[in-house]
N, C-alpha and C positions, 0 to 999 in steps of 0.2 A: 534711665528709662529703657535702654536696649535690653538689658538683663531682666528686667520687669517684663517687657514684651516677651522675650524668648520663655520665661517662666509661664506666662499666661499660654503661649503656644504649646508649652508642654502639657498644661492641664487639659487644653481641648483636645490633644494628640490622645491623651489617656482616656478622655470622654469617648472620643471617636473609636478607640479600639474596643471599648465596652459596648459601643452600638453595634460594632461589626460582630461580636459576640451573640449579642441579642438577636440581631437579624439572622445570624446563622443557626438559630436555635438553641443557644446555650444560655437561657435565661438565668439560671441559677448562678454561672460564673458571672454574668453581666450584672446581676443584683449584688453579688458580693463585691465586684469592683466598684461598681458606683456608691456602695456603702463605703468603702475605705475612702473613696475620694471625698464623698460627703462629708465624713469626719474630719479629713484634713482641711477641707475649705472652711468649715466652722460657719457660724452663723454670721460673721462679719466678711466672709470670702466674697470674692468678686461675684457681683449680681448676674452678670452673663453667666458665668460657669454654674451657679447655683441654678439658673432658670433652665438652662441645657440639661444638666444632670438630673433634676427632678422631673423635668419633662420625660426624659427617657427611663428613669427609676420606676415611673408610674407604670409603664408598659411592662415592667418585670414582675409585677405584684400578682397574685393570685386572688386575694381578698380585695372586692369592689370598695370595700371602706378604706383599705390602704392605698388603693389606686387614687381614690378621691384626695387622701390625705397628700400624696406627692403630687398631683395635679395643682392643688392648692397652693403647695409650697413653690411651684413652678411660676404660677401666675404672681404671688407675693415676690419672688425675685424679679420678675420682669417689671412689676411696678416699682420696686425698689431701684432698679437700674435707669427708670426715667427720673427717679428722683435725685439719684446720686451722682450722675454725669450730665454734662451738658447735651442739649439737644443735637449739636453737631457732631458728637462723638460717633465714630464709625460703627459702634456696636448698636447705636439706637435703632438704626435702620433693621437690622438682624431681628431685635427684639419686637418691633412693629410687625414685621412678617409672621413672628411667632403668635401674636395674640389670636388669630382666627383659629389657628390650631390649639391652642390652649384652652379656648373657650369651647370648642367642638369636643375636647376631650372631658372637659368639666360637665357638658350636657350629656355626653355618653355615661358618664359615671353616675351623674344623678338619675338617669334613665335606668340604670342597673340596679340602683338603690330604691328603685320605686318612688322618687321624688319628681314627678313630671313637671311641676311648676318651675322648681330650680332649674331643671333640664332645659325647659322653654327660654328662661331668663338668658342662659349661657348659650344657647342655640342662636338666639336673637343678636347676641353680642358677637358671635362668631360671624355671623352673616354681616353685621354693620362693619365689622373691621376687616373683612375680605377683601375690600378694594386697595388695600396695600399690597395684595400678592402680585407678583409678577405673572405674566402669562406664559409659564414654563410648567414643566413636570409636576413641580412641588405645588405650586399655587393651583393649578388643574387638578390634581388629587385631593388638596384641602377643600376646595370648592365642590367638587364631586361628593366628598363625603359628607359635607353639609348638607347638600341636598339628598342624599341617601337617608341621614338621620331625620331631615324634615318630612320625607315621605313616610319613614317607619313610624314618626310620632303622630302624623296625621291619622294613620291607620289604627291607632289606639283609641 
């Protein structure tokens, strides 16, 4: 078990390194690293890793359809985590906190693709799941982004 945890930490470290590249402006290198990691994880890889990786991989995409595909993969992986691990697992809380952001990203994707009905569905789900967010920088940022997208959609 200890070796498995170390292996999982190594994957999250590699994801974190690619995220730093992304946030530093090197989207192409981040996309390349995420792609390699995705291939290594495979379809049966750890759901938290796949969720996290797909969530950030979406941010590296230039095409809104590709961004949507990666955001859908992230949501599918998050739902898989709920199915494959017991609720008391330490990662289940991390995934619960991901749902508002996952749905917010999907709402934004659908809006870019001029599919406002699908965008509204996911925006509602983002709002409905936001109660799990802490009152910290991350939680406040996601809540503010939900409000901005709601205002933007009302203006249409």
